[in-house]
C-alpha positions in Angstrom: -16.6 12.9 -11.4 -17.6 12.2 -7.9 -21.2 12.9 -6.8 -21.3 14.8 -3.6 -24.1 14.1 -1.1 -24.1 15.6 2.3 -25.4 13.0 4.8 -26.6 14.4 8.1 -25.0 11.7 10.2 -22.6 8.8 10.0 -25.4 6.7 8.4 -26.4 8.4 5.2 -29.7 7.2 3.7 -28.4 7.4 0.1 -27.8 4.0 -1.5 -24.3 2.7 -1.4 -22.8 1.3 -4.6 -22.3 -2.5 -4.8 -18.9 -3.6 -3.4 -17.3 -6.7 -4.8 -16.5 -9.4 -2.3 -12.7 -9.3 -2.0 -12.6 -12.9 -0.6 -14.0 -14.4 -3.8 -11.9 -16.8 -5.7 -9.6 -15.3 -8.3 -10.9 -15.5 -11.8 -9.0 -16.4 -15.0 -9.2 -12.8 -16.0 -7.5 -11.9 -12.7 -4.7 -14.4 -13.5 -4.2 -12.7 -16.9 -4.2 -9.2 -15.5 -1.7 -10.1 -12.8 0.5 -11.6 -15.4 0.4 -8.4 -17.4 1.1 -6.3 -14.3 4.1 -8.4 -13.4 5.6 -8.9 -16.9 4.2 -6.3 -19.1 4.7 -5.3 -21.8 4.2 -9.0 -22.5 3.0 -11.0 -25.5 -0.2 -13.0 -25.3 1.7 -16.2 -26.1 4.0 -15.5 -23.1 0.9 -15.0 -20.9 -0.5 -18.3 -22.0 2.9 -20.0 -21.2 3.2 -18.3 -17.8 -0.4 -18.9 -16.7 -1.1 -22.3 -18.3 -4.3 -20.9 -19.9 -5.0 -21.7 -23.6 -4.0 -19.1 -26.2 -7.6 -18.6 -27.1 -8.6 -18.0 -23.5 -5.8 -15.5 -23.1 -6.8 -13.7 -26.3 -10.5 -13.5 -25.1 -9.5 -12.2 -21.7 -7.2 -9.6 -23.1 -10.0 -8.3 -25.3 -12.3 -8.1 -22.3 -9.7 -6.4 -20.2 -8.9 -3.9 -23.0 -12.6 -3.1 -23.3 -12.6 -2.1 -19.7 -9.6 0.2 -20.0 -7.4 -2.1 -17.9 -4.8 -3.1 -20.5 -3.7 -1.8 -23.9 -1.5 -2.9 -26.7 2.0 -1.6 -26.6 2.7 1.1 -29.2 5.7 -0.7 -30.9 5.0 -4.2 -32.2 7.6 -6.9 -31.8 8.4 -9.0 -34.8 9.9 -12.5 -34.9 12.5 -12.7 -37.7 10.6 -10.1 -39.7 8.0 -12.6 -41.0 4.4 -13.3 -40.2 2.1 -11.2 -38.1 3.8 -9.0 -35.5 3.5 -9.9 -31.9 1.6 -7.1 -30.1 2.6 -7.1 -26.5 0.0 -5.8 -23.9 0.6 -3.7 -20.9 -1.4 -2.3 -18.0 -3.2 0.8 -19.2 -2.2 3.7 -16.9 -4.1 6.4 -18.8 -7.8 5.9 -18.5 -8.7 4.5 -15.0 -7.7 5.6 -11.5 -8.3 4.4 -8.0 -9.1 6.9 -5.2 -7.3 6.5 -1.9 -8.1 7.8 1.6 -5.7 7.1 4.5 -6.7 8.4 7.9 -3.7 8.9 10.2 -3.8 10.5 13.6 -2.9 14.1 12.7 -4.2 14.2 9.1 -5.9 12.4 6.2 -4.1 11.7 2.9 -6.3 11.7 -0.2 -4.8 10.5 -3.5 -5.4 9.2 -7.0 -3.4 6.1 -8.1 -2.9 4.6 -11.6 -3.3 0.8 -12.1 0.4 0.2 -11.3 -0.1 1.7 -7.9 1.8 4.9 -8.7 0.5 8.1 -7.0 -0.6 10.6 -9.6 -1.7 13.3 -7.2 -2.3 13.6 -3.4 -3.4 16.0 -0.8 -3.1 16.1 3.0 -5.9 17.4 5.2 -5.3 18.1 8.9 -8.0 17.0 11.2 -7.8 19.9 13.6 -10.1 18.1 16.1 -12.8 17.1 13.6 -14.9 14.0 14.2 -15.2 11.1 11.8 -18.2 12.6 9.9 -16.3 15.8 9.1 -13.1 13.9 8.3 -14.7 11.6 5.8 -16.8 14.4 4.2 -13.7 16.5 3.7 -11.9 13.5 2.2 -14.7 13.0 -0.3 -14.6 16.7 -1.2 -10.9 16.5 -1.7 -11.3 13.5 -4.0 -13.8 15.5 -6.1 -11.2 18.3 -6.4 -8.4 16.0 -7.5 -10.6 14.3 -10.1 -11.7 17.7 -11.4 -8.1 18.3 -12.3 -8.0 15.1 -14.3 -11.1 15.3 -16.4 -10.1 12.3 -18.7 -9.6 10.0 -15.8 -12.4 7.6 -14.7 -12.5 6.5 -11.0 -12.9 2.8 -10.4 -13.6 3.2 -6.7 -12.2 4.4 -3.4 -9.9 2.5 -1.1 -9.8 3.5 2.6 -7.1 2.5 5.1 -6.5 3.4 8.7 -4.8 2.0 11.8 -6.5 0.3 14.7 -9.2 -2.3 14.3 -10.7 -2.0 10.8 -13.2 -4.6 9.7 -12.9 -5.2 6.0 -16.2 -7.1 5.6 -18.3 -4.6 7.6 -16.5 -1.7 5.9 -16.0 0.0 9.3 -13.4 1.3 11.7 -14.4 -0.7 14.8 -11.9 1.0 17.1 -9.1 3.5 16.6 -7.9 4.4 20.1 -5.8 7.4 19.2 -8.5 9.0 17.2 -11.3 8.0 19.5 -13.2 6.4 16.6 -15.6 3.6 17.4 -17.9 1.7 15.0 -17.6 4.3 12.2 -19.4 2.9 9.1 -16.8 4.2 6.6 -18.1 2.4 3.6 -21.6 3.8 4.0 -20.4 7.3 4.7 -17.8 7.6 1.9 -20.1 5.7 -0.5 -22.9 8.1 0.3 -20.7 11.1 -0.3 -19.1 9.9 -3.5 -21.5 7.5 -5.3 -18.5 5.1 -5.8 -17.7 1.7 -4.5 -15.7 1.9 -1.3 -13.3 -0.7 0.0 -12.0 -0.6 3.5 -9.0 -2.2 5.3 -6.4 -1.7 7.9 -3.3 0.1 6.8 -0.7 -2.6 7.6 -2.8 -5.1 5.5 -3.2 -2.5 2.8 0.5 -1.9 2.6 1.1 -5.7 2.6 -1.1 -5.9 -0.5 0.7 -2.9 -2.1 4.0 -4.7 -1.6 2.6 -7.9 -2.9 1.3 -6.2 -6.1 3.7 -3.4 -6.7 6.6 -3.6 -4.4 10.3 -4.6 -4.7 10.7 -7.2 -2.0 7.5 -9.1 -1.1 6.3 -9.4 -4.7 6.5 -13.1 -5.5 7.3 -14.1 -2.0 5.5 -17.2 -0.7 5.1 -15.5 2.7 5.7 -12.0 3.8 5.4 -9.9 7.0 4.7 -6.2 7.0 5.4 -4.2 10.2 4.0 -0.7 10.4 5.4 1.6 13.1 3.8 5.0 12.9 1.6 6.6 15.5 -0.2 3.3 15.5 1.9 0.0 15.5 0.4 -3.0 13.7 1.4 -5.8 11.4 0.1 -8.0 8.5 1.1 -11.4 7.3 0.6 -12.8 3.8 1.0 -16.4 2.5 0.6 -17.6 -1.0 -0.6 -14.2 -2.3 -3.2 -13.8 0.4 -3.1 -11.4 3.4 -4.5 -13.0 6.5 -7.4 -11.1 8.1 -8.9 -13.5 10.7 -12.4 -13.2 12.1 -13.7 -9.7 11.9 -10.3 -8.6 10.5 -8.6 -8.6 13.9 -5.4 -10.2 12.7 -2.3 -8.0 13.1 -3.2 -6.4 16.4 0.2 -6.4 18.1 0.0 -3.2 20.1 0.3 -4.9 23.5 2.9 -7.5 22.8 5.8 -7.1 25.2 9.0 -5.8 23.8 12.3 -6.8 25.4 14.1 -3.8 26.9 11.0 -1.6 26.6 10.6 0.9 29.4 7.7 3.1 28.2 4.5 2.9 30.3 1.5 1.8 28.4 -2.1 3.0 29.1 -3.0 -0.7 29.6 -1.0 -0.6 32.9 2.0 -2.6 31.7 5.5 -1.4 30.5 7.2 -1.9 27.2 4.2 -2.7 25.0 5.0 -2.4 21.2 2.5 0.5 20.8 3.8 2.5 23.7 7.5 1.9 22.9 7.5 2.3 19.1 4.7 4.9 18.5 5.8 8.1 16.7 4.1 9.9 19.6 6.8 8.4 21.9 9.5 9.4 19.5 8.3 13.0 19.3 8.0 13.3 23.1 11.5 12.0 23.5 12.8 14.4 20.8 11.2 17.3 22.6 12.8 16.2 25.9 16.2 16.0 24.1 15.8 19.5 22.6 15.2 18.3 19.1 12.6 20.6 17.7 9.1 21.1 19.2 8.3 17.4 19.2 5.3 17.6 16.9 6.4 15.9 13.8 8.7 12.8 13.4 9.8 14.1 10.0 11.6 17.0 11.8 13.5 14.5 13.8 14.7 12.9 10.6 15.6 16.3 9.2 17.5 17.2 12.4 19.5 13.9 12.1 20.3 14.7 8.5 21.7 18.0 9.7 23.9 16.2 12.1 22.0 16.7 15.4 23.5 13.9 17.6 20.4 13.5 19.8 18.2 13.1 16.8 20.6 10.4 15.4 20.6 8.6 18.7 16.8 8.6 19.0 16.3 7.3 15.5 18.9 4.5 15.9 17.5 3.5 19.3 14.0 3.3 17.9 15.3 1.3 14.9 16.9 -1.2 17.3 13.6 -1.7 19.1 11.8 -2.1 15.8 14.4 -4.8 15.1 13.5 -6.6 18.3 9.8 -6.4 17.3 10.7 -7.9 13.9 12.6 -10.7 15.8 9.6 -11.4 18.0 7.2 -11.7 15.1 9.5 -13.6 12.7 10.2 -16.2 15.5 6.5 -17.0 15.4 5.7 -16.5 11.7 9.0 -17.4 9.9 8.2 -15.3 6.8 10.3 -15.5 3.6 10.5 -11.7 3.4 9.9 -8.8 5.8 9.0 -5.2 5.0 9.2 -2.4 7.6 7.4 0.9 7.4 9.2 3.1 9.9 10.3 6.6 9.3 14.0 6.2 10.3 14.4 2.8 8.6 12.8 4.2 5.4 15.1 7.3 5.1 18.4 6.3 6.9 20.7 3.4 6.1 22.2 3.6 9.6 18.7 2.9 11.0 18.2 0.0 8.7 21.6 -1.3 9.8 20.6 -0.8 13.5 17.4 -2.8 12.9 19.2 -5.7 11.2 21.8 -5.8 13.9 19.1 -7.0 16.3 18.6 -10.1 14.1 20.7 -13.1 13.1 22.4 -12.8 9.8 20.0 -15.0 7.9 16.9 -13.2 9.2 18.5 -9.8 8.7 18.9 -10.4 5.0 15.2 -10.8 4.6 14.3 -7.3 6.0 13.8 -4.3 3.7 12.2 -0.9 4.1 8.9 0.1 2.4 8.9 0.2 -1.4 7.0 3.5 -1.2 9.2 5.9 0.8 7.7 9.1 -0.5 4.1 8.1 -0.7 3.4 5.3 1.8 0.1 6.6 3.1 -1.3 7.5 -0.3 -0.4 4.1 -1.6 -2.0 2.4 1.4 -5.4 3.9 0.7 -5.4 3.4 -3.0 -4.1 -0.2 -2.8 -7.2 -1.3 -0.9 -9.2 -0.6 -4.1 -6.5 -1.9 -6.4 -6.3 -5.2 -4.6 -10.0 -5.7 -5.2 -9.6 -4.8 -8.8 -6.8 -7.3 -9.4 -8.8 -10.1 -7.7 -11.9 -9.7 -9.9 -11.2 -7.2 -12.8 -14.2 -8.0 -14.9 -16.5 -7.8 -11.9 -15.2 -4.5 -10.6 -14.7 -2.5 -13.9 -17.6 -2.0 -16.2 -17.0 -1.8 -20.0 -16.1 1.7 -21.2 -18.5 3.5 -23.5 
């Protein structure tokens, strides 16, 4: 259960739990756990063949991982020809350990618990209603407590936090979120002080790139992958050889002011057609309101109106998808990724929007683009995956032995 502490400011004096360094080299135990994640249920002999580790090393690591509640033996043994000892495959243990997730969007915070396969077990949304960062984070910690209270047998490994804007993973802080007005918010200290748990922090585009790399349908196994997030905030992440690029102070992926061909939306920076101004859900909602599609407060209502046959809603979503396609073209010309994942509300929920996006690309590039693997829980997955990525990099360092 979470331990609730009420710090008086954004810098609580209570000690913050140790946080594993996510940049450390992957261990042999990590290689084994990732193999189980990708192939489980899987025999130990198969793990040895896939990883190149010795059978004895695989057996030792499997015992250690099982002792920490990370893997378990499958219930039904496999036999080879009915003779000899049965082969007992192992799989990721989804029953004992959970990862907490906190995603801060512009209108609300999503709080969730995920199992070790990145599946959302439960989640809750909390509207900000003008609250500042101290209150937003305190309420998120309280909500995590409530979710864990409903799952008394689950043990939390830690908390992952994701948000848009400039998020410094190493410092554990939101350096700048222009739409929320957050600056230099020490998220790791605040959430760690409230919860008594390790807290891992990252930007939401990078968090979703990690989620796709670990649990997704398209980018999993890709040598290079681009993730484009187009919500209220617009940003991107790029991964090569199973590693998401962060850059100095985690500033990689800031694409808000790249110029978009054909863009006509004025940007606060003084220019016209910047990606953030053109593709933001705030722009979509304003245009929907001007076109008589609902009250222009929620992009999901635009999708609902399009599903009901509202022609203006359909037009707005397709136009936005075409502009997202141009943004994909701009980024892929520079990065040339093997696969591209797009998180954008129209592309996720409407095949015609995905087709409109792909129509802006040449045939070869269009074939590499797919919507998010998590259409119904993308924000919950973003938060939890920050913690799960750290776990899969250093499982023995992050998870203590169960008693």
